[in-house]
C-alpha positions in Angstrom: -13.2 26.3 2.1 -14.7 29.2 1.7 -16.5 29.0 4.2 -13.2 28.6 7.0 -13.0 32.3 6.4 -16.8 33.3 7.6 -18.0 33.7 10.9 -15.2 32.2 13.0 -16.1 34.0 16.0 -19.4 32.1 17.9 -19.7 29.7 15.5 -19.2 27.0 18.2 -21.9 28.1 19.6 -24.2 28.2 16.7 -22.9 24.8 15.8 -24.3 23.4 19.4 -27.7 24.4 18.3 -27.5 22.2 14.8 -30.1 19.6 14.6 -29.0 17.6 11.7 -26.6 16.3 13.3 -26.4 12.3 12.7 -28.9 9.9 14.3 -27.2 8.1 17.3 -26.2 4.6 16.7 -24.6 1.9 18.9 -20.9 2.6 17.5 -19.1 -0.5 17.9 -15.4 0.0 19.4 -12.4 0.5 16.2 -11.3 -3.2 15.6 -8.1 -4.3 15.8 -7.0 -5.4 12.8 -3.2 -6.1 12.6 -2.5 -4.2 9.8 1.1 -3.5 8.6 2.6 -0.7 10.5 5.5 -0.3 8.0 2.1 0.8 6.0 0.6 3.9 6.8 -0.3 6.8 5.1 -3.1 9.6 4.9 -4.5 11.9 3.0 -6.9 14.9 3.1 -8.6 18.3 1.2 -8.4 21.7 2.5 -8.7 21.8 6.5 -8.0 17.9 6.1 -5.1 18.9 4.0 -2.9 20.7 6.4 -4.0 18.0 8.9 -2.6 15.5 6.8 1.1 17.7 6.6 0.5 17.9 10.2 0.3 14.1 11.1 3.1 13.2 8.4 5.4 15.7 9.8 4.9 15.3 13.5 4.1 11.3 13.5 6.6 11.0 10.3 7.8 7.7 12.2 3.9 6.1 12.3 3.0 7.6 8.4 5.7 5.9 7.0 4.2 5.8 3.3 3.8 9.3 3.3 0.9 12.0 2.3 -1.6 13.0 -0.1 -2.2 17.1 0.4 -5.1 18.6 -1.4 -5.5 22.0 -1.3 -3.4 22.2 1.7 0.0 24.0 3.1 2.9 24.1 4.9 3.4 22.8 8.2 2.5 24.9 11.1 1.9 27.8 8.0 -0.7 29.2 10.5 2.2 29.4 13.4 -1.1 29.7 16.2 -3.1 32.8 14.6 -6.3 32.6 12.9 -5.2 35.4 10.6 -2.1 33.6 9.7 -4.8 30.5 8.7 -7.1 33.1 6.5 -4.5 35.1 5.2 -1.6 33.7 3.9 -2.3 30.2 4.7 -5.2 30.6 2.1 -5.3 33.4 -0.1 -1.3 34.2 0.3 -2.3 37.5 0.8 1.5 38.1 2.4 4.2 35.9 1.9 4.6 32.2 4.1 8.0 32.2 5.6 8.7 28.9 4.2 12.3 28.6 5.9 11.3 30.1 9.4 8.7 27.0 9.2 11.3 24.8 8.1 13.7 25.6 11.4 10.4 25.3 13.4 10.0 21.5 12.4 13.7 20.9 13.0 13.6 22.5 16.3 11.0 20.5 17.4 12.0 17.4 16.1 15.3 17.8 17.8 13.2 18.2 21.1 10.8 15.5 20.5 7.9 17.5 20.6 7.8 15.7 16.7 9.5 12.6 15.3 12.9 12.6 13.3 12.2 14.4 10.5 14.8 11.9 8.8 11.6 9.5 9.1 10.2 11.2 6.0 12.9 10.8 3.6 12.1 7.0 2.8 8.2 8.7 2.7 6.3 9.8 -0.4 3.9 13.2 -1.1 1.5 13.7 -3.8 -0.3 17.3 -4.1 -2.8 18.4 -5.8 -3.9 22.1 -6.5 -6.8 22.9 -8.9 -6.3 26.0 -11.1 -9.8 27.5 -10.2 -9.5 26.6 -6.3 -9.3 30.5 -5.2 -10.2 29.2 -2.0 -6.7 28.0 -1.2 -4.6 29.4 -3.7 -1.7 27.8 -6.0 0.6 29.7 -4.3 0.3 28.4 -0.8 0.8 24.8 -2.3 3.7 25.8 -4.4 4.8 26.9 -0.8 4.1 23.2 0.3 6.0 21.8 -1.6 9.2 24.0 -1.4 8.8 23.3 2.4 8.8 19.4 1.5 12.4 20.1 -0.6 14.0 20.3 2.5 12.8 16.8 3.9 11.3 14.6 1.0 13.6 13.6 -2.1 12.4 15.4 -5.2 11.6 12.0 -6.8 9.5 10.7 -4.1 6.9 13.8 -5.1 4.2 14.3 -7.4 2.8 17.6 -7.9 -0.5 17.8 -10.2 -1.3 21.4 -10.5 -2.7 22.0 -14.3 -6.5 20.7 -13.6 -8.9 23.5 -13.9 -10.9 21.8 -10.6 -12.1 24.0 -7.8 -11.9 23.8 -4.2 -13.0 20.2 -3.8 -12.0 16.6 -4.0 -11.7 15.6 -7.6 -13.4 12.1 -8.6 -13.6 10.7 -12.2 -17.6 10.1 -11.8 -19.0 12.0 -9.1 -19.9 15.3 -8.1 -20.5 18.9 -9.3 -18.9 20.6 -12.5 -15.2 20.3 -12.4 -14.7 24.0 -11.5 -17.2 24.7 -8.7 -16.1 25.3 -5.4 -19.3 24.8 -3.3 -21.2 22.1 -1.0 -20.1 18.9 -0.6 -17.1 20.0 -2.2 -16.7 17.0 -4.5 -16.4 17.2 -8.3 -16.5 15.8 -11.2 -13.0 16.6 -13.3 -13.1 13.2 -14.9 -9.9 12.9 -12.7 -9.3 9.4 -10.7 -7.5 11.8 -7.3 -7.9 9.2 -5.1 -6.5 6.6 -7.5 -3.2 8.6 -8.3 -3.1 9.1 -4.3 -3.2 6.0 -3.5 -0.9 4.3 -6.5 1.9 7.1 -5.8 1.8 6.5 -2.2 1.8 2.4 -2.4 3.1 1.8 -6.0 1.2 -0.3 -8.8 -2.1 -1.2 -7.5 -4.5 -4.0 -8.7 -7.4 -2.4 -10.8 -10.1 -1.0 -8.8 -13.5 -2.7 -7.9 -15.8 -0.2 -10.1 -19.1 -3.1 -9.0 -20.5 -3.9 -5.5 -17.7 -3.4 -3.0 -16.8 -6.7 -1.1 -15.4 -4.9 2.3 -17.3 -3.5 4.8 -18.3 0.1 6.5 -18.1 0.0 10.2 -19.9 2.9 12.4 -17.1 3.3 15.4 -16.8 5.1 18.4 -14.4 8.3 18.9 -15.0 8.9 22.0 -12.4 6.7 23.1 -9.7 8.5 21.3 -10.9 12.2 21.1 -13.1 13.0 24.5 -14.2 15.9 22.7 -11.7 18.3 21.1 -13.6 19.0 17.7 -14.2 15.4 17.0 -17.8 13.7 16.6 -18.8 11.0 18.5 -18.2 8.4 15.7 -16.3 7.7 12.8 -16.1 5.4 9.8 -13.8 2.4 8.9 -14.0 0.8 5.4 -12.3 -2.8 5.5 -11.5 -5.2 2.6 -12.8 -8.5 2.9 -9.0 -9.9 3.0 -8.6 -7.7 6.2 -11.6 -8.7 8.3 -10.8 -10.3 11.5 -6.9 -9.2 11.8 -6.6 -11.6 9.0 -2.7 -10.9 9.0 -0.3 -7.8 8.8 -0.5 -7.7 5.4 -2.8 -5.1 4.8 -2.0 -1.4 4.4 -3.8 1.5 6.5 -4.5 4.7 5.2 -6.4 7.6 6.9 -8.8 9.8 5.0 -9.2 13.5 6.1 -12.6 15.2 5.0 -12.3 19.4 4.7 -14.7 21.9 6.5 -17.9 21.7 6.3 -17.7 18.2 5.3 -18.4 15.8 8.0 -21.1 13.1 8.2 -23.6 15.9 9.7 -22.9 18.2 7.2 -22.6 16.2 4.2 -23.7 12.8 4.9 -21.8 9.7 3.6 -20.7 11.8 1.0 -17.3 12.0 1.6 -16.8 8.4 3.0 -18.7 6.8 0.0 -18.2 9.0 -3.1 -14.4 10.1 -3.1 -13.0 7.2 -4.5 -11.0 5.6 -2.0 -12.8 2.5 -1.6 -12.9 0.4 -4.7 -9.0 1.0 -4.8 -9.0 -0.3 -1.2 -11.1 -3.4 -1.8 -8.6 -4.6 -4.6 -5.9 -3.4 -2.9 -5.9 -4.7 1.0 -6.0 -1.1 2.3 -8.0 -0.1 5.5 -9.7 3.0 5.1 -9.8 5.4 8.3 -12.6 8.3 8.0 -12.2 9.7 11.3 -15.2 12.9 11.8 -15.2 16.2 13.1 -18.1 17.5 14.9 -20.1 20.6 14.4 -18.8 22.4 17.9 -15.6 22.5 15.6 -15.0 25.6 13.7 -16.8 24.9 10.4 -16.2 21.5 11.1 -12.2 21.5 10.7 -9.5 20.1 11.3 -7.6 22.1 14.3 -4.3 23.6 11.8 -4.4 26.7 13.9 -5.1 26.2 17.4 -8.5 26.8 18.1 -8.4 23.8 20.2 -4.8 23.6 21.6 -1.7 25.6 21.5 0.0 22.4 20.5 -2.4 21.5 17.9 0.7 20.9 15.5 2.6 19.0 17.9 2.4 15.2 18.9 0.5 16.3 21.9 -2.2 18.0 20.1 -5.5 16.3 21.1 -6.6 16.0 17.4 -3.4 14.4 16.7 -3.0 12.1 19.6 -6.4 10.9 18.4 -5.9 10.3 15.1 -2.8 8.3 15.8 -3.8 6.5 18.8 -6.8 5.5 16.1 -4.1 4.2 13.6 -2.5 2.6 16.9 -5.6 0.3 17.3 -5.7 -0.6 13.9 -2.6 -1.7 13.3 -0.4 -1.9 16.7 -1.5 -5.8 17.2 -0.2 -6.4 13.9 3.5 -6.9 15.6 4.9 -5.2 12.5 8.8 -5.4 12.1 11.7 -2.7 12.2 13.2 -4.4 9.0 13.8 -2.2 5.9 11.8 -2.9 2.8 13.9 -5.1 0.1 15.4 -3.7 -2.5 16.5 -4.2 -6.1 13.3 -6.2 -7.1 12.4 -7.1 -10.1 10.8 -9.9 -12.6 12.2 -12.5 -15.0 11.8 -15.7 -16.7 8.4 -14.8 -18.0 5.9 -17.7 -19.2 2.3 -17.9 -20.2 1.9 -18.8 -16.9 4.7 -17.9 -14.4 6.9 -15.7 -13.5 10.0 -15.5 -11.4 10.3 -12.6 -8.4 14.2 -11.4 -7.2 15.1 -9.8 -4.6 18.2 -8.2 -2.5 18.4 -10.2 0.6 17.5 -8.0 4.2 20.0 -8.2 6.9 18.1 -10.0 9.8 15.6 -11.7 7.6 14.5 -15.0 8.2 12.6 -14.8 5.5 10.1 -13.0 2.8 6.3 -12.8 2.2 5.5 -12.1 -1.6 2.5 -10.1 -2.6 0.8 -10.3 -6.3 -0.8 -7.0 -6.1 -2.3 -6.8 -2.7 -2.3 -10.8 -2.0 0.2 -13.1 -0.4 0.9 -15.8 -3.2 3.6 -17.7 -0.8 2.2 -20.2 1.5 5.1 -20.7 3.5 7.8 -18.2 4.0 10.5 -18.1 1.4 13.8 -18.9 2.5 15.9 -17.5 -0.5 15.5 -14.0 -2.2 13.7 -15.7 -5.5 10.5 -16.8 -5.4 8.3 -18.5 -8.8 4.6 -17.2 -8.9 2.3 -20.1 -10.9 -1.5 -19.7 -12.0 -0.9 -16.7 -14.0 -2.8 -15.8 -16.9 -1.2 -15.5 -20.3 -0.4 -11.9 -22.0 -1.5 -10.5 -18.4 0.7 -7.7 -16.5 1.1 -8.2 -12.9 2.8 -6.5 -9.9 4.6 -7.8 -7.3 5.9 -7.0 -3.6 8.5 -8.3 -0.9 8.3 -8.0 2.5 11.4 -9.2 5.0 10.2 -10.9 8.0 12.1 -11.0 11.6 12.7 -13.9 13.7 9.0 -13.9 15.0 7.9 -13.9 11.6 6.4 -9.9 11.7 6.8 -8.0 8.3 8.8 -5.3 7.8 8.1 -2.8 5.4 7.4 -3.3 1.9 9.3 -2.9 -1.0 8.4 -1.0 -4.2 6.7 -3.0 -6.9 7.7 -4.5 -9.8 5.7 -5.1 -12.9 5.7 -8.1 -15.5 4.3 -9.8 -18.1 3.6 -12.9 -18.8 3.9 -14.4 -22.5 1.3 -15.1 -24.8 1.6 -18.8 -24.4 0.7 -21.2 -27.0 2.8 -23.9 -29.1 6.4 -21.9 -28.7 9.3 -23.5 -27.0 10.7 -26.7 -26.8 9.7 -29.8 -24.6 12.2 -32.3 -22.9 10.6 -35.6 -22.0 13.3 -37.4 -19.5 13.8 -38.8 -16.3 14.9 -36.4 -13.8 18.2 -37.4 -13.7 18.7 -37.3 -17.6 17.4 -34.0 -17.0 20.2 -32.6 -14.9 22.8 -34.5 -17.0 21.6 -32.3 -19.9 21.7 -28.9 -17.8 17.9 -28.6 -17.9 17.6 -29.4 -14.0 20.2 -29.2 -11.0 19.5 -31.4 -7.9 19.7 -30.7 -4.2 19.4 -32.9 -1.3 17.8 -35.8 -3.5 15.3 -33.8 -5.0 15.6 -31.9 -8.9 14.6 -28.1 -9.5 14.1 -26.8 -13.4 16.8 -24.5 -14.3 15.4 -20.8 -14.4 12.2 -21.6 -12.9 13.5 -23.1 -9.9 10.2 -25.2 -9.9 10.5 -28.6 -8.1 10.1 -32.2 -10.0 10.1 -34.3 -7.4 13.6 -36.6 -6.8 16.7 -37.2 -8.1 16.3 -40.5 -10.1 15.7 -42.4 -13.3 12.6 -43.3 -12.2 10.5 -40.2 -12.5 9.8 -38.5 -15.6 9.2 -35.2 -16.0 8.4 -32.7 -19.4 10.4 -29.6 -19.6 9.5 -26.8 -21.6 12.1 -24.1 -22.8 11.1 -20.6 -22.8 14.2 -18.6 -22.8 18.0 -19.0 -22.3 18.6 -21.9 -19.9 15.0 -21.3 -18.5 12.6 -24.2 -17.9 9.3 -24.6 -16.5 7.5 -28.2 -16.1 4.9 -28.3 -18.9 3.7 -29.4 -22.5 4.2 -27.9 -26.1 
């Protein structure tokens, strides 16, 4: 923010005199929602963007899905200096020593001050810089892209830098004119940046909810995590209805970090409710954490240059540890597994109402869960490496992901999504009505342990005998479903 370059001295004293603080409420403890610890990510704007990079790099074993950075810069860019922060890390007045920062990252990882850099190879990064942003110039974000090239595969990164946005969080329907740089630093550029970030981090998502949200906003007590350190007494949580009351570790967690002069005291609930994240979270089982700085923090910024601690960029940094503890609270009781994500997920055998999802087996898996969008579709763990999802609408495109289960039925990492489109339905196809025994003799079905299953769809047809009659519809080569013509 432009404010980041003004009045660095004496701001803490001035902030203490602020009388516009959010009214005190009886904030509740942050709930343990049993979210999947393998499905955690972070994004942020400006100071929040620098902080998002810090968290992603230092806690790479936690933020496995990756990070979205809007107008941020390379890890440890300031190297503990406010002059570096306001100079090379914002205006690019001097060159940023990217190779030195990469070396520092590797050195700290080797010493255990931050997590192993190898964790980042499986994560994703989305970067955004507006062409009208004169606060954190694009040259800084270009250096961030170069920095990440040492740790994250190029195929896992996206850099959007061709939109005429000012220094702000960008939406497609709320805020100031796109090129503006002014409070509340939320601009309407006709571009859904929150949706783009979440889609890149998690893969294809269900359509966002443009109506009344079904989840709940909760103001929670940050004091038990932060104990000051430039953080407010309370933060905010958005919980989709499907993720309430610890309803299982199928839910993901995304940490959203505001920029300078954007906390609740500064802009009210605009960053929490108007930046576009919630409507995507609502339909995709993504729990959103909105931690807040206090006005005692310099310009309400997150600590990315060392105003609060010399260890600000390490796991031991006070704000870093507090945010990590919040993630642990929301996801830590989910009992997540270390099993890797299934690979080779694909779709086949489309009908007007069903789709077969297949994948490669994961060593050590006791079973699998299959998700359509963000919702689990199998009632019991899937023992094999394919599943037929039924009850679908005709001529509709869906996406599916798969997670492996360990012996305790805890989920591992979620796979990348596979999409498929159902057929148009109608009267196409050929139907065969016969006994289950006759179907197997004709090669339309097979018998296993006294039961009959349709070839292709593997739909259960009942007992294998001459007394049970089933109608099978052929919808493709050697592919049959239970149905009528």
